[in-house]
N, CA, C, O and the ligand as a Tripos MOL2 file, in Angstrom:
@<TRIPOS>MOLECULE
protein
  273   271    69     0     0
PROTEIN
NO_CHARGES

@<TRIPOS>ATOM
      1 N          45.9520  188.9700  -25.1040 N.3       1 MET1
      2 CA         44.7830  188.6100  -24.7330 C.3       1 MET1
      3 C          44.7830  187.4290  -23.7180 C.2       1 MET1
      4 O          45.5410  186.5120  -24.0350 O.2       1 MET1
      5 N          44.2060  187.2950  -22.7630 N.am      2 SER2
      6 CA         44.0470  186.3070  -21.7920 C.3       2 SER2
      7 C          42.9770  185.4530  -21.9840 C.2       2 SER2
      8 O          41.8550  185.8450  -22.3060 O.2       2 SER2
      9 N          43.3650  183.9950  -21.7480 N.am      3 HIS3
     10 CA         42.3510  182.9890  -21.7520 C.3       3 HIS3
     11 C          42.1490  182.4930  -20.5770 C.2       3 HIS3
     12 O          43.1110  182.3720  -19.8190 O.2       3 HIS3
     13 N          41.0180  182.1490  -20.2270 N.am      4 THR4
     14 CA         40.5910  181.5760  -18.8620 C.3       4 THR4
     15 C          40.0340  180.2160  -19.0580 C.2       4 THR4
     16 O          39.0710  180.0450  -19.8050 O.2       4 THR4
     17 N          40.5810  179.2710  -18.4360 N.am      5 SER5
     18 CA         39.9130  177.8490  -18.5370 C.3       5 SER5
     19 C          39.7380  177.2020  -17.1610 C.2       5 SER5
     20 O          40.5420  177.4330  -16.2580 O.2       5 SER5
     21 N          38.7620  176.4510  -17.0130 N.am      6 THR6
     22 CA         38.4370  175.6850  -15.4930 C.3       6 THR6
     23 C          38.5760  174.3140  -15.7850 C.2       6 THR6
     24 O          38.0700  173.7620  -16.7620 O.2       6 THR6
     25 N          39.3940  173.6740  -14.7680 N.am      7 TRP7
     26 CA         39.7460  172.3490  -14.9820 C.3       7 TRP7
     27 C          39.2830  171.6010  -13.6060 C.2       7 TRP7
     28 O          39.5400  172.1700  -12.5450 O.2       7 TRP7
     29 N          38.6640  170.4500  -13.5930 N.am      8 ASN8
     30 CA         38.2060  169.7130  -12.4180 C.3       8 ASN8
     31 C          39.4140  168.7600  -11.8830 C.2       8 ASN8
     32 O          39.9020  167.9100  -12.6280 O.2       8 ASN8
     33 N          39.8350  168.9400  -10.6440 N.am      9 VAL9
     34 CA         40.8170  168.2260  -10.2110 C.3       9 VAL9
     35 C          40.3180  167.3620   -8.8870 C.2       9 VAL9
     36 O          39.7820  167.8310   -7.8840 O.2       9 VAL9
     37 N          40.6330  166.0000   -9.1460 N.am     10 THR10
     38 CA         40.2560  165.2380   -8.0080 C.3      10 THR10
     39 C          41.1240  164.7830   -7.1000 C.2      10 THR10
     40 O          42.2630  164.5000   -7.4690 O.2      10 THR10
     41 N          40.7890  164.6520   -5.9270 N.am     11 GLY11
     42 CA         41.6770  164.0210   -4.8090 C.3      11 GLY11
     43 C          42.2020  165.1040   -3.8860 C.2      11 GLY11
     44 O          42.9710  164.7580   -2.9890 O.2      11 GLY11
     45 N          41.8790  166.3210   -4.0090 N.am     12 MET12
     46 CA         42.4240  167.3230   -3.0820 C.3      12 MET12
     47 C          41.5840  167.5200   -1.8400 C.2      12 MET12
     48 O          40.3660  167.6330   -1.9790 O.2      12 MET12
     49 N          42.1550  167.5730   -0.5820 N.am     13 THR13
     50 CA         41.5120  167.5700    0.5340 C.3      13 THR13
     51 C          41.4610  168.7200    1.5090 C.2      13 THR13
     52 O          40.6060  168.9540    2.3630 O.2      13 THR13
     53 N          42.7370  169.4970    1.1520 N.am     14 CYS14
     54 CA         43.0040  170.6410    2.0000 C.3      14 CYS14
     55 C          43.7990  171.7370    1.2950 C.2      14 CYS14
     56 O          44.2230  171.5110    0.1610 O.2      14 CYS14
     57 N          44.0110  172.8100    1.8370 N.am     15 GLY15
     58 CA         44.7370  173.9140    1.2200 C.3      15 GLY15
     59 C          46.0640  173.4680    0.8410 C.2      15 GLY15
     60 O          46.5420  173.8860   -0.2140 O.2      15 GLY15
     61 N          46.7570  172.6180    1.6240 N.am     16 HIS16
     62 CA         48.0300  172.2350    1.1210 C.3      16 HIS16
     63 C          47.9760  171.4970   -0.3950 C.2      16 HIS16
     64 O          48.7800  171.7090   -1.3020 O.2      16 HIS16
     65 N          46.9850  170.7050   -0.4330 N.am     17 CYS17
     66 CA         46.7650  170.0710   -1.7740 C.3      17 CYS17
     67 C          46.6340  171.1800   -2.7700 C.2      17 CYS17
     68 O          47.4490  171.1540   -3.6920 O.2      17 CYS17
     69 N          45.7940  172.1090   -2.7550 N.am     18 ALA18
     70 CA         45.5290  173.2940   -3.5980 C.3      18 ALA18
     71 C          46.9090  173.9490   -3.8420 C.2      18 ALA18
     72 O          47.2460  174.2500   -4.9870 O.2      18 ALA18
     73 N          47.6780  174.1640   -2.8210 N.am     19 ALA19
     74 CA         48.8970  174.9130   -2.9270 C.3      19 ALA19
     75 C          49.7030  174.0560   -3.8320 C.2      19 ALA19
     76 O          50.1030  174.5860   -4.8690 O.2      19 ALA19
     77 N          50.0250  172.7310   -3.5900 N.am     20 SER20
     78 CA         50.7550  172.0390   -4.6440 C.3      20 SER20
     79 C          50.3810  171.9670   -5.9700 C.2      20 SER20
     80 O          51.1790  171.7720   -6.8870 O.2      20 SER20
     81 N          49.0880  172.1320   -6.1100 N.am     21 VAL21
     82 CA         48.3230  172.0100   -7.7180 C.3      21 VAL21
     83 C          48.7520  173.3940   -8.2530 C.2      21 VAL21
     84 O          49.1760  173.4990   -9.4040 O.2      21 VAL21
     85 N          48.6460  174.4350   -7.4430 N.am     22 THR22
     86 CA         48.8740  175.8170   -7.9260 C.3      22 THR22
     87 C          50.3090  175.9340   -8.3540 C.2      22 THR22
     88 O          50.6150  176.3720   -9.4630 O.2      22 THR22
     89 N          51.1790  175.5380   -7.4670 N.am     23 GLU23
     90 CA         52.5720  175.5790   -7.8640 C.3      23 GLU23
     91 C          52.9380  175.0300   -9.1520 C.2      23 GLU23
     92 O          53.6050  175.6230  -10.0000 O.2      23 GLU23
     93 N          52.3770  173.6480   -9.2660 N.am     24 GLU24
     94 CA         52.8370  172.7860  -10.6000 C.3      24 GLU24
     95 C          52.0920  173.6280  -11.7170 C.2      24 GLU24
     96 O          52.7430  173.9070  -12.7230 O.2      24 GLU24
     97 N          50.9070  174.0130  -11.6280 N.am     25 ILE25
     98 CA         50.1540  174.4800  -12.8770 C.3      25 ILE25
     99 C          50.9470  175.9440  -13.2170 C.2      25 ILE25
    100 O          51.1190  176.3140  -14.3790 O.2      25 ILE25
    101 N          51.3490  176.6260  -12.1870 N.am     26 ALA26
    102 CA         51.9190  178.0800  -12.4700 C.3      26 ALA26
    103 C          53.2090  177.9120  -13.3410 C.2      26 ALA26
    104 O          53.6990  178.8410  -13.9840 O.2      26 ALA26
    105 N          53.7300  176.5990  -13.3010 N.am     27 GLU27
    106 CA         55.0120  176.4930  -14.1340 C.3      27 GLU27
    107 C          54.7540  176.2160  -15.5110 C.2      27 GLU27
    108 O          55.7050  176.2230  -16.2920 O.2      27 GLU27
    109 N          53.4430  175.9410  -15.9680 N.am     28 ILE28
    110 CA         53.2050  175.7120  -17.4570 C.3      28 ILE28
    111 C          53.4720  177.1320  -18.1130 C.2      28 ILE28
    112 O          53.0780  178.1800  -17.6020 O.2      28 ILE28
    113 N          54.1490  177.0570  -19.2430 N.am     29 PRO29
    114 CA         54.4080  178.3710  -20.0650 C.3      29 PRO29
    115 C          53.1000  178.8470  -20.4600 C.2      29 PRO29
    116 O          52.1550  178.1550  -20.8370 O.2      29 PRO29
    117 N          53.1560  180.2950  -20.3150 N.am     30 GLY30
    118 CA         52.0620  181.0450  -20.6740 C.3      30 GLY30
    119 C          51.1410  181.3130  -19.5700 C.2      30 GLY30
    120 O          50.3320  182.2310  -19.7080 O.2      30 GLY30
    121 N          51.1620  180.6290  -18.4960 N.am     31 VAL31
    122 CA         50.1640  180.6410  -17.3830 C.3      31 VAL31
    123 C          50.5480  181.9620  -16.6070 C.2      31 VAL31
    124 O          51.6870  182.1270  -16.1700 O.2      31 VAL31
    125 N          49.6290  182.8120  -16.4700 N.am     32 GLU32
    126 CA         49.5860  184.1920  -15.7780 C.3      32 GLU32
    127 C          49.2500  183.9470  -14.1070 C.2      32 GLU32
    128 O          49.9460  184.2510  -13.1390 O.2      32 GLU32
    129 N          48.0340  183.3410  -14.1520 N.am     33 SER33
    130 CA         47.6510  183.0420  -12.8300 C.3      33 SER33
    131 C          46.7840  181.8790  -12.6860 C.2      33 SER33
    132 O          46.1140  181.4580  -13.6280 O.2      33 SER33
    133 N          46.7830  181.3180  -11.4510 N.am     34 VAL34
    134 CA         45.9820  180.1580  -11.2570 C.3      34 VAL34
    135 C          45.3230  179.9990   -9.7430 C.2      34 VAL34
    136 O          45.9700  180.0290   -8.6960 O.2      34 VAL34
    137 N          44.0460  179.8440   -9.8500 N.am     35 GLU35
    138 CA         43.2360  179.8440   -8.6030 C.3      35 GLU35
    139 C          42.7100  178.5100   -8.3090 C.2      35 GLU35
    140 O          41.8330  178.0620   -9.0480 O.2      35 GLU35
    141 N          43.1430  177.8150   -7.3140 N.am     36 VAL36
    142 CA         42.7710  176.4000   -7.1110 C.3      36 VAL36
    143 C          41.9820  176.3570   -5.8010 C.2      36 VAL36
    144 O          42.3450  176.9440   -4.7810 O.2      36 VAL36
    145 N          40.8340  175.5910   -5.9120 N.am     37 SER37
    146 CA         39.9370  175.4180   -4.6660 C.3      37 SER37
    147 C          39.8010  174.0510   -4.4660 C.2      37 SER37
    148 O          39.3110  173.3290   -5.3340 O.2      37 SER37
    149 N          40.1930  173.6350   -3.3970 N.am     38 HIS38
    150 CA         40.1880  172.0290   -3.1360 C.3      38 HIS38
    151 C          38.6400  171.8070   -2.6160 C.2      38 HIS38
    152 O          38.1680  170.6710   -2.6530 O.2      38 HIS38
    153 N          37.9610  172.7740   -2.1910 N.am     39 GLU39
    154 CA         36.5650  172.4540   -1.8590 C.3      39 GLU39
    155 C          35.8540  172.2270   -3.1500 C.2      39 GLU39
    156 O          35.2070  171.2060   -3.3840 O.2      39 GLU39
    157 N          35.9950  173.1740   -3.9370 N.am     40 ALA40
    158 CA         35.2530  172.9900   -5.3550 C.3      40 ALA40
    159 C          35.7960  171.9910   -6.2670 C.2      40 ALA40
    160 O          35.1240  171.4590   -7.1500 O.2      40 ALA40
    161 N          37.2250  171.7060   -5.9980 N.am     41 GLY41
    162 CA         37.7820  170.6340   -6.9610 C.3      41 GLY41
    163 C          38.2460  171.1650   -8.2220 C.2      41 GLY41
    164 O          38.4280  170.4570   -9.2120 O.2      41 GLY41
    165 N          38.4470  172.4700   -8.1830 N.am     42 THR42
    166 CA         38.7200  173.1990   -9.4070 C.3      42 THR42
    167 C          40.0350  174.0610   -9.5440 C.2      42 THR42
    168 O          40.6330  174.6200   -8.6250 O.2      42 THR42
    169 N          40.3260  174.0530  -10.7520 N.am     43 ALA43
    170 CA         41.6300  175.0390  -11.0300 C.3      43 ALA43
    171 C          41.2770  175.9900  -12.1690 C.2      43 ALA43
    172 O          41.0430  175.5900  -13.3090 O.2      43 ALA43
    173 N          41.2530  177.2170  -11.8150 N.am     44 VAL44
    174 CA         40.8710  178.2100  -12.8160 C.3      44 VAL44
    175 C          42.3070  178.7540  -13.2110 C.2      44 VAL44
    176 O          43.0680  179.2400  -12.3750 O.2      44 VAL44
    177 N          42.6190  178.6290  -14.5860 N.am     45 VAL45
    178 CA         43.8350  178.9650  -15.1310 C.3      45 VAL45
    179 C          43.6590  180.2550  -16.0970 C.2      45 VAL45
    180 O          42.7840  180.3390  -16.9580 O.2      45 VAL45
    181 N          44.5290  181.1420  -15.8440 N.am     46 THR46
    182 CA         44.3980  182.3940  -16.8460 C.3      46 THR46
    183 C          45.6590  182.2500  -17.5040 C.2      46 THR46
    184 O          46.6430  182.0990  -16.7800 O.2      46 THR46
    185 N          45.8120  182.2700  -18.7610 N.am     47 SER47
    186 CA         47.0330  182.2800  -19.5490 C.3      47 SER47
    187 C          47.1050  183.0660  -20.7890 C.2      47 SER47
    188 O          46.0760  183.5140  -21.2940 O.2      47 SER47
    189 N          48.2400  183.2530  -21.2950 N.am     48 THR48
    190 CA         48.3220  184.2690  -22.4200 C.3      48 THR48
    191 C          47.9630  183.4660  -23.7190 C.2      48 THR48
    192 O          47.6120  184.0910  -24.7200 O.2      48 THR48
    193 N          48.0390  182.1440  -23.7290 N.am     49 GLU49
    194 CA         47.4910  181.2210  -24.8060 C.3      49 GLU49
    195 C          46.8260  180.2280  -24.2300 C.2      49 GLU49
    196 O          47.1820  179.8310  -23.1200 O.2      49 GLU49
    197 N          45.7040  179.6390  -24.9180 N.am     50 PRO50
    198 CA         45.1100  178.5600  -24.4170 C.3      50 PRO50
    199 C          45.9640  177.3280  -24.0290 C.2      50 PRO50
    200 O          46.7440  176.7830  -24.8100 O.2      50 PRO50
    201 N          45.7760  176.9900  -22.9230 N.am     51 VAL51
    202 CA         46.5400  175.7210  -22.4130 C.3      51 VAL51
    203 C          46.0260  174.2440  -22.6850 C.2      51 VAL51
    204 O          44.8470  173.9340  -22.5100 O.2      51 VAL51
    205 N          47.0450  173.3130  -23.1470 N.am     52 GLU52
    206 CA         46.6360  172.1090  -23.5970 C.3      52 GLU52
    207 C          46.1840  171.2600  -22.3950 C.2      52 GLU52
    208 O          46.7960  171.3110  -21.3280 O.2      52 GLU52
    209 N          45.1720  170.5260  -22.5690 N.am     53 ARG53
    210 CA         44.6860  169.7550  -21.3420 C.3      53 ARG53
    211 C          45.9020  168.5130  -20.9110 C.2      53 ARG53
    212 O          45.9520  168.0060  -19.7900 O.2      53 ARG53
    213 N          46.7240  168.2080  -21.9120 N.am     54 ALA54
    214 CA         47.8080  167.4260  -21.4700 C.3      54 ALA54
    215 C          48.7440  167.9290  -20.4870 C.2      54 ALA54
    216 O          49.1930  167.2440  -19.5680 O.2      54 ALA54
    217 N          49.0750  169.3550  -20.7410 N.am     55 ALA55
    218 CA         49.9710  170.2160  -19.8710 C.3      55 ALA55
    219 C          49.2520  170.3250  -18.3900 C.2      55 ALA55
    220 O          49.8740  170.1220  -17.3470 O.2      55 ALA55
    221 N          48.0680  170.6210  -18.4360 N.am     56 VAL56
    222 CA         47.4930  170.6700  -17.1120 C.3      56 VAL56
    223 C          47.3560  169.1850  -16.4420 C.2      56 VAL56
    224 O          47.4400  168.9850  -15.2300 O.2      56 VAL56
    225 N          47.1840  168.4080  -17.2020 N.am     57 GLU57
    226 CA         47.1390  166.8900  -16.7080 C.3      57 GLU57
    227 C          48.6460  166.5560  -16.0600 C.2      57 GLU57
    228 O          48.8070  166.0290  -14.9590 O.2      57 GLU57
    229 N          49.5570  166.9100  -16.8330 N.am     58 ALA58
    230 CA         50.8730  166.4970  -16.3340 C.3      58 ALA58
    231 C          51.1420  167.1500  -15.0820 C.2      58 ALA58
    232 O          51.6590  166.5650  -14.1300 O.2      58 ALA58
    233 N          50.7680  168.4520  -15.0760 N.am     59 ALA59
    234 CA         51.2580  169.5090  -13.8100 C.3      59 ALA59
    235 C          50.2720  168.6930  -12.6400 C.2      59 ALA59
    236 O          50.8830  168.3600  -11.6250 O.2      59 ALA59
    237 N          49.0130  168.3940  -12.6870 N.am     60 VAL60
    238 CA         48.2480  168.0290  -11.6720 C.3      60 VAL60
    239 C          48.6310  166.5820  -11.2400 C.2      60 VAL60
    240 O          48.5980  166.2880  -10.0450 O.2      60 VAL60
    241 N          49.0250  165.5940  -12.2670 N.am     61 VAL61
    242 CA         49.6790  164.2860  -11.7170 C.3      61 VAL61
    243 C          50.9190  164.5840  -11.0780 C.2      61 VAL61
    244 O          51.2960  163.8950  -10.1290 O.2      61 VAL61
    245 N          51.6400  165.6190  -11.5400 N.am     62 GLU62
    246 CA         53.1820  165.7480  -10.7950 C.3      62 GLU62
    247 C          52.9430  166.1780   -9.3320 C.2      62 GLU62
    248 O          53.7460  165.8780   -8.4500 O.2      62 GLU62
    249 N          51.7430  166.9380   -9.0780 N.am     63 ALA63
    250 CA         51.4090  167.3050   -7.7260 C.3      63 ALA63
    251 C          50.8030  166.2060   -6.9160 C.2      63 ALA63
    252 O          50.6480  166.3580   -5.7040 O.2      63 ALA63
    253 N          50.4440  165.0760   -7.5430 N.am     64 GLY64
    254 CA         49.7530  163.9000   -7.0010 C.3      64 GLY64
    255 C          48.4420  163.8470   -6.9820 C.2      64 GLY64
    256 O          47.8950  163.2390   -6.0620 O.2      64 GLY64
    257 N          47.7190  164.4410   -7.9390 N.am     65 TYR65
    258 CA         46.3410  164.3720   -7.9480 C.3      65 TYR65
    259 C          45.8670  164.0930   -9.5380 C.2      65 TYR65
    260 O          46.7380  163.9670  -10.3990 O.2      65 TYR65
    261 N          44.5720  164.0110   -9.8510 N.am     66 GLU66
    262 CA         44.1820  163.6420  -10.9720 C.3      66 GLU66
    263 C          43.2460  164.7160  -11.6070 C.2      66 GLU66
    264 O          42.5360  165.4640  -10.9360 O.2      66 GLU66
    265 N          43.3100  164.7150  -12.8330 N.am     67 LEU67
    266 CA         42.4060  165.6110  -13.5930 C.3      67 LEU67
    267 C          41.2460  164.8580  -14.1320 C.2      67 LEU67
    268 O          41.3600  163.8870  -14.8790 O.2      67 LEU67
    269 N          40.0180  165.4030  -13.6740 N.am     68 ALA68
    270 CA         38.6540  164.8720  -13.9450 C.3      68 ALA68
    271 C          38.3360  164.7580  -15.5920 C.2      68 ALA68
    272 O          37.2470  164.3360  -15.9830 O.2      68 ALA68
    273 CU         45.6420  168.5840    1.3820 Cu       69 CU69
@<TRIPOS>BOND
     1     1     2 1
     2     2     3 1
     3     3     4 2
     4     3     5 am
     5     5     6 1
     6     6     7 1
     7     7     8 2
     8     7     9 am
     9     9    10 1
    10    10    11 1
    11    11    12 2
    12    11    13 am
    13    13    14 1
    14    14    15 1
    15    15    16 2
    16    15    17 am
    17    17    18 1
    18    18    19 1
    19    19    20 2
    20    19    21 am
    21    21    22 1
    22    22    23 1
    23    23    24 2
    24    23    25 am
    25    25    26 1
    26    26    27 1
    27    27    28 2
    28    27    29 am
    29    29    30 1
    30    30    31 1
    31    31    32 2
    32    31    33 am
    33    33    34 1
    34    34    35 1
    35    35    36 2
    36    35    37 am
    37    37    38 1
    38    38    39 1
    39    39    40 2
    40    39    41 am
    41    41    42 1
    42    42    43 1
    43    43    44 2
    44    43    45 am
    45    45    46 1
    46    46    47 1
    47    47    48 2
    48    47    49 am
    49    49    50 1
    50    50    51 1
    51    51    52 2
    52    51    53 am
    53    53    54 1
    54    54    55 1
    55    55    56 2
    56    55    57 am
    57    57    58 1
    58    58    59 1
    59    59    60 2
    60    59    61 am
    61    61    62 1
    62    62    63 1
    63    63    64 2
    64    63    65 am
    65    65    66 1
    66    66    67 1
    67    67    68 2
    68    67    69 am
    69    69    70 1
    70    70    71 1
    71    71    72 2
    72    71    73 am
    73    73    74 1
    74    74    75 1
    75    75    76 2
    76    75    77 am
    77    77    78 1
    78    78    79 1
    79    79    80 2
    80    79    81 am
    81    81    82 1
    82    82    83 1
    83    83    84 2
    84    83    85 am
    85    85    86 1
    86    86    87 1
    87    87    88 2
    88    87    89 am
    89    89    90 1
    90    90    91 1
    91    91    92 2
    92    91    93 am
    93    93    94 1
    94    94    95 1
    95    95    96 2
    96    95    97 am
    97    97    98 1
    98    98    99 1
    99    99   100 2
   100    99   101 am
   101   101   102 1
   102   102   103 1
   103   103   104 2
   104   103   105 am
   105   105   106 1
   106   106   107 1
   107   107   108 2
   108   107   109 am
   109   109   110 1
   110   110   111 1
   111   111   112 2
   112   111   113 am
   113   113   114 1
   114   114   115 1
   115   115   116 2
   116   115   117 am
   117   117   118 1
   118   118   119 1
   119   119   120 2
   120   119   121 am
   121   121   122 1
   122   122   123 1
   123   123   124 2
   124   123   125 am
   125   125   126 1
   126   126   127 1
   127   127   128 2
   128   127   129 am
   129   129   130 1
   130   130   131 1
   131   131   132 2
   132   131   133 am
   133   133   134 1
   134   134   135 1
   135   135   136 2
   136   135   137 am
   137   137   138 1
   138   138   139 1
   139   139   140 2
   140   139   141 am
   141   141   142 1
   142   142   143 1
   143   143   144 2
   144   143   145 am
   145   145   146 1
   146   146   147 1
   147   147   148 2
   148   147   149 am
   149   149   150 1
   150   150   151 1
   151   151   152 2
   152   151   153 am
   153   153   154 1
   154   154   155 1
   155   155   156 2
   156   155   157 am
   157   157   158 1
   158   158   159 1
   159   159   160 2
   160   159   161 am
   161   161   162 1
   162   162   163 1
   163   163   164 2
   164   163   165 am
   165   165   166 1
   166   166   167 1
   167   167   168 2
   168   167   169 am
   169   169   170 1
   170   170   171 1
   171   171   172 2
   172   171   173 am
   173   173   174 1
   174   174   175 1
   175   175   176 2
   176   175   177 am
   177   177   178 1
   178   178   179 1
   179   179   180 2
   180   179   181 am
   181   181   182 1
   182   182   183 1
   183   183   184 2
   184   183   185 am
   185   185   186 1
   186   186   187 1
   187   187   188 2
   188   187   189 am
   189   189   190 1
   190   190   191 1
   191   191   192 2
   192   191   193 am
   193   193   194 1
   194   194   195 1
   195   195   196 2
   196   195   197 am
   197   197   198 1
   198   198   199 1
   199   199   200 2
   200   199   201 am
   201   201   202 1
   202   202   203 1
   203   203   204 2
   204   203   205 am
   205   205   206 1
   206   206   207 1
   207   207   208 2
   208   207   209 am
   209   209   210 1
   210   210   211 1
   211   211   212 2
   212   211   213 am
   213   213   214 1
   214   214   215 1
   215   215   216 2
   216   215   217 am
   217   217   218 1
   218   218   219 1
   219   219   220 2
   220   219   221 am
   221   221   222 1
   222   222   223 1
   223   223   224 2
   224   223   225 am
   225   225   226 1
   226   226   227 1
   227   227   228 2
   228   227   229 am
   229   229   230 1
   230   230   231 1
   231   231   232 2
   232   231   233 am
   233   233   234 1
   234   234   235 1
   235   235   236 2
   236   235   237 am
   237   237   238 1
   238   238   239 1
   239   239   240 2
   240   239   241 am
   241   241   242 1
   242   242   243 1
   243   243   244 2
   244   243   245 am
   245   245   246 1
   246   246   247 1
   247   247   248 2
   248   247   249 am
   249   249   250 1
   250   250   251 1
   251   251   252 2
   252   251   253 am
   253   253   254 1
   254   254   255 1
   255   255   256 2
   256   255   257 am
   257   257   258 1
   258   258   259 1
   259   259   260 2
   260   259   261 am
   261   261   262 1
   262   262   263 1
   263   263   264 2
   264   263   265 am
   265   265   266 1
   266   266   267 1
   267   267   268 2
   268   267   269 am
   269   269   270 1
   270   270   271 1
   271   271   272 2
@<TRIPOS>SUBSTRUCTURE
     1 MET1         2 RESIDUE 1 A MET
     2 SER2         6 RESIDUE 1 A SER
     3 HIS3        10 RESIDUE 1 A HIS
     4 THR4        14 RESIDUE 1 A THR
     5 SER5        18 RESIDUE 1 A SER
     6 THR6        22 RESIDUE 1 A THR
     7 TRP7        26 RESIDUE 1 A TRP
     8 ASN8        30 RESIDUE 1 A ASN
     9 VAL9        34 RESIDUE 1 A VAL
    10 THR10       38 RESIDUE 1 A THR
    11 GLY11       42 RESIDUE 1 A GLY
    12 MET12       46 RESIDUE 1 A MET
    13 THR13       50 RESIDUE 1 A THR
    14 CYS14       54 RESIDUE 1 A CYS
    15 GLY15       58 RESIDUE 1 A GLY
    16 HIS16       62 RESIDUE 1 A HIS
    17 CYS17       66 RESIDUE 1 A CYS
    18 ALA18       70 RESIDUE 1 A ALA
    19 ALA19       74 RESIDUE 1 A ALA
    20 SER20       78 RESIDUE 1 A SER
    21 VAL21       82 RESIDUE 1 A VAL
    22 THR22       86 RESIDUE 1 A THR
    23 GLU23       90 RESIDUE 1 A GLU
    24 GLU24       94 RESIDUE 1 A GLU
    25 ILE25       98 RESIDUE 1 A ILE
    26 ALA26      102 RESIDUE 1 A ALA
    27 GLU27      106 RESIDUE 1 A GLU
    28 ILE28      110 RESIDUE 1 A ILE
    29 PRO29      114 RESIDUE 1 A PRO
    30 GLY30      118 RESIDUE 1 A GLY
    31 VAL31      122 RESIDUE 1 A VAL
    32 GLU32      126 RESIDUE 1 A GLU
    33 SER33      130 RESIDUE 1 A SER
    34 VAL34      134 RESIDUE 1 A VAL
    35 GLU35      138 RESIDUE 1 A GLU
    36 VAL36      142 RESIDUE 1 A VAL
    37 SER37      146 RESIDUE 1 A SER
    38 HIS38      150 RESIDUE 1 A HIS
    39 GLU39      154 RESIDUE 1 A GLU
    40 ALA40      158 RESIDUE 1 A ALA
    41 GLY41      162 RESIDUE 1 A GLY
    42 THR42      166 RESIDUE 1 A THR
    43 ALA43      170 RESIDUE 1 A ALA
    44 VAL44      174 RESIDUE 1 A VAL
    45 VAL45      178 RESIDUE 1 A VAL
    46 THR46      182 RESIDUE 1 A THR
    47 SER47      186 RESIDUE 1 A SER
    48 THR48      190 RESIDUE 1 A THR
    49 GLU49      194 RESIDUE 1 A GLU
    50 PRO50      198 RESIDUE 1 A PRO
    51 VAL51      202 RESIDUE 1 A VAL
    52 GLU52      206 RESIDUE 1 A GLU
    53 ARG53      210 RESIDUE 1 A ARG
    54 ALA54      214 RESIDUE 1 A ALA
    55 ALA55      218 RESIDUE 1 A ALA
    56 VAL56      222 RESIDUE 1 A VAL
    57 GLU57      226 RESIDUE 1 A GLU
    58 ALA58      230 RESIDUE 1 A ALA
    59 ALA59      234 RESIDUE 1 A ALA
    60 VAL60      238 RESIDUE 1 A VAL
    61 VAL61      242 RESIDUE 1 A VAL
    62 GLU62      246 RESIDUE 1 A GLU
    63 ALA63      250 RESIDUE 1 A ALA
    64 GLY64      254 RESIDUE 1 A GLY
    65 TYR65      258 RESIDUE 1 A TYR
    66 GLU66      262 RESIDUE 1 A GLU
    67 LEU67      266 RESIDUE 1 A LEU
    68 ALA68      270 RESIDUE 1 A ALA
    69 CU69       273 GROUP 0 **** ****
């Protein structure tokens, strides 16, 4: 069963930012897909198990941005 969660990411200004965040979040165990929009400032994560906020936050910070 898939779980979908939406996270607010601050600091992204272009497609490259979104790509960096996508790459990091995709590495979280259990993540099946991730759709990041720098315009909306969101990351929509689909995963096999619910993802912890701490895991998403670590990924976003690793990419150089912040979780709202
Ligand atoms: Cu950018």
